[in-house]
C-alpha positions as CSV (number, residue, x, y, z in Angstrom):
1,M,-145.1,217.5,124.0
2,A,-146.4,216.7,120.7
3,K,-150.0,216.0,120.0
4,Y,-150.9,212.4,119.2
5,Y,-153.4,212.0,116.4
6,D,-154.8,208.6,115.6
7,V,-156.2,208.9,111.9
8,H,-158.5,206.5,110.2
9,P,-156.0,205.0,107.6
10,D,-158.6,204.5,105.0
11,N,-161.3,207.2,105.8
12,P,-159.4,209.6,107.4
13,Q,-161.7,211.8,110.1
14,P,-161.8,215.1,108.1
15,R,-162.2,217.0,111.3
16,T,-159.0,215.8,112.8
17,I,-157.5,216.2,109.3
18,A,-158.5,220.1,109.4
19,Q,-156.9,220.2,112.9
20,I,-153.5,218.9,111.5
21,A,-153.5,221.3,108.8
22,D,-154.3,224.4,111.3
23,A,-151.7,223.5,113.3
24,V,-149.0,223.4,109.9
25,R,-150.8,227.0,108.8
26,L,-149.3,228.2,112.0
27,G,-146.1,227.0,112.1
28,A,-146.1,223.1,113.4
29,L,-143.4,220.7,112.5
30,I,-145.4,217.4,112.3
31,A,-144.3,213.6,112.0
32,Y,-146.9,212.0,109.3
33,P,-146.7,208.9,107.0
34,T,-146.6,208.6,103.4
35,D,-146.2,205.7,101.0
36,S,-142.9,205.8,102.2
37,C,-142.3,205.8,105.5
38,Y,-142.9,208.5,107.8
39,A,-141.4,211.5,107.2
40,L,-141.1,215.7,109.3
41,G,-142.8,218.0,107.8
42,C,-143.6,221.8,107.8
43,R,-144.9,224.9,105.7
44,V,-142.9,225.7,103.4
45,G,-142.0,229.5,104.0
46,S,-141.5,228.2,107.6
47,K,-137.8,228.6,108.7
48,D,-138.3,227.2,112.1
49,G,-139.5,224.7,110.8
50,V,-136.7,223.9,108.3
51,D,-134.0,224.4,111.4
52,R,-135.9,222.2,113.5
53,I,-135.9,219.2,110.3
54,R,-132.2,219.9,109.8
55,S,-131.5,219.6,113.8
56,I,-133.1,216.7,114.4
57,R,-131.4,215.0,111.2
58,R,-128.4,216.8,111.5
59,L,-128.3,218.0,108.0
60,D,-126.2,219.9,106.2
61,D,-127.0,222.9,103.7
62,R,-126.6,220.3,100.4
63,H,-129.2,218.2,101.6
64,H,-132.6,218.2,99.2
65,F,-135.3,219.0,100.8
66,T,-138.7,218.0,99.5
67,L,-142.0,219.9,98.3
68,V,-144.6,217.0,98.7
69,C,-147.5,218.2,96.3
70,Q,-150.9,216.8,96.3
71,D,-150.8,216.6,92.4
72,F,-149.1,217.9,89.3
73,A,-150.8,221.0,88.9
74,Q,-149.0,222.3,91.9
75,L,-146.1,220.5,91.5
76,G,-145.4,222.4,88.6
77,Q,-145.7,225.9,90.2
78,F,-142.5,224.8,92.0
79,V,-140.2,223.4,89.5
80,R,-139.4,223.4,86.3
81,V,-140.1,220.7,83.8
82,D,-139.7,220.1,80.1
83,N,-141.4,217.6,78.0
84,D,-139.7,214.8,78.1
85,V,-139.3,214.8,81.5
86,F,-143.0,215.7,82.3
87,R,-144.0,212.7,81.1
88,A,-142.1,210.4,82.7
89,V,-143.1,212.2,85.6
90,K,-146.5,212.2,85.0
91,A,-146.6,208.2,84.2
92,S,-144.9,207.9,87.3
93,T,-146.8,209.9,90.3
94,P,-149.0,209.2,92.4
95,G,-146.1,207.0,93.5
96,S,-143.0,206.3,96.2
97,Y,-140.8,208.5,93.7
98,T,-138.8,212.2,94.7
99,F,-137.4,214.0,91.1
100,I,-134.7,216.3,91.9
101,L,-135.5,219.3,89.7
102,P,-134.8,223.2,88.7
103,A,-136.5,225.0,91.1
104,T,-138.6,228.0,90.2
105,K,-139.5,231.7,92.2
106,E,-141.8,229.9,94.0
107,V,-139.2,228.0,96.3
108,P,-137.5,229.7,99.0
109,R,-133.5,229.8,98.4
110,A,-133.0,228.8,101.6
111,L,-134.8,225.4,100.6
112,M,-132.8,225.1,97.2
113,H,-129.4,223.2,97.1
114,P,-126.7,226.0,97.6
115,K,-125.3,225.2,94.1
116,K,-127.8,223.4,91.4
117,K,-130.6,225.1,92.8
118,T,-132.5,222.9,92.6
119,V,-135.4,221.5,95.2
120,G,-136.8,217.8,95.5
121,V,-140.8,217.1,94.6
122,R,-143.0,214.3,94.9
123,I,-146.8,213.1,94.4
124,P,-147.3,210.6,97.8
125,D,-149.7,208.1,97.6
126,H,-151.0,207.4,100.4
127,V,-154.8,208.5,101.2
128,V,-153.6,210.3,105.2
129,T,-151.3,212.5,103.0
130,Q,-153.2,213.3,100.2
131,A,-155.8,214.2,102.6
132,L,-153.8,216.7,104.8
133,L,-152.5,218.5,101.2
134,A,-156.1,218.6,100.0
135,E,-157.3,220.6,103.2
136,L,-153.7,222.6,103.3
137,G,-154.1,223.8,99.8
138,E,-150.5,223.9,99.9
139,P,-147.0,221.3,99.2
140,L,-145.8,220.0,102.7
141,L,-141.9,220.7,103.0
142,S,-140.6,217.2,103.9
143,S,-138.0,215.2,104.7
144,T,-137.6,211.4,105.7
145,L,-137.8,210.5,109.4
146,L,-134.5,209.3,109.5
147,L,-132.2,209.5,112.6
148,P,-128.8,210.6,112.8
149,D,-126.8,206.9,113.1
150,E,-129.6,204.8,112.9
151,D,-130.0,202.8,109.1
152,E,-133.8,202.5,109.3
153,P,-136.7,204.8,109.5
154,M,-139.1,204.3,112.6
155,T,-142.1,202.8,111.6
156,Q,-145.1,203.0,114.5
157,G,-146.3,206.5,115.5
158,W,-146.6,205.7,119.1
159,E,-142.6,205.3,118.8
160,I,-142.1,208.5,117.1
161,K,-144.0,210.2,119.8
162,D,-142.2,209.0,122.1
163,R,-138.7,209.6,120.9
164,L,-139.5,213.3,119.4
165,D,-142.0,214.4,121.9
166,H,-140.3,217.3,122.8
167,V,-138.7,218.1,119.3
168,V,-141.9,217.9,117.1
169,D,-145.2,219.0,117.7
170,A,-147.5,216.6,116.0
171,V,-147.7,213.0,115.3
172,L,-149.9,211.0,112.8
173,D,-150.3,207.2,113.6
174,S,-152.4,205.8,110.5
175,G,-150.5,202.5,110.7
176,D,-147.4,201.4,109.5
177,C,-146.0,202.4,106.4
178,G,-142.7,200.7,105.9
179,T,-139.3,201.2,106.2
180,E,-138.3,201.8,102.6
181,P,-137.1,205.5,101.5
182,T,-138.4,206.5,98.1
183,T,-136.2,205.8,95.0
184,V,-135.1,209.2,93.9
185,V,-134.4,210.3,90.5
186,D,-132.4,213.4,89.1
187,F,-133.3,215.2,86.5
188,S,-131.1,218.2,86.7
189,G,-128.6,217.7,85.2
190,G,-129.8,216.7,81.8
191,D,-129.0,212.8,82.1
192,V,-131.3,210.8,84.2
193,E,-129.4,209.9,87.4
194,I,-130.8,207.3,90.4
195,V,-129.7,208.8,93.1
196,R,-131.2,206.2,95.7
197,R,-132.8,203.1,94.4
198,G,-135.8,202.8,97.4
199,A,-139.4,201.8,97.4
200,G,-140.4,203.0,93.8
201,D,-139.5,200.7,91.0
202,P,-136.3,202.1,89.5
203,S,-136.3,200.4,86.5
204,R,-138.2,202.8,84.3
205,F,-136.0,205.4,84.6
206,E,-132.5,203.2,83.4
């Protein structure tokens, strides 16, 4: 049975956020809101969490996981960013973008694209997510909560609790956060490639 946390969208309760962060540190897989739909999240080094996300979403090993970071300094520990990319990413964060970049040695091999050695990173513009990341002190390994054979992510915490009660450990509900996933921008190949058009305005990268 997943624990259900009703979190205030503008003033998240510190005690509740601390409980959720403690659960993540102990290996919990959570469903949580972001600025572009709900996501599944766990600790970066949690093999069990990665396996469970793959199982829930039926992902293969070519799927790019995302490291959801609190700020640019934290993001820079996990990906290599040259000057041009630095300016482009900095100007777009926090926001509804995921950036695919070459991973540093801080990223577990199992999370990288097997051939490209890349990983997705993002800095969300969402009060509850930011509060959790600040309390946790490290990124959340994440993937959009989009179930197999469904076109749109679930948007209601109670619905996620109902559907995923036996496969996740906790659900954070701070209200509807939309169905549009992030805009994904790939900087890893030299040229800028918009892999997915989503909630973030893609025109700044065209």
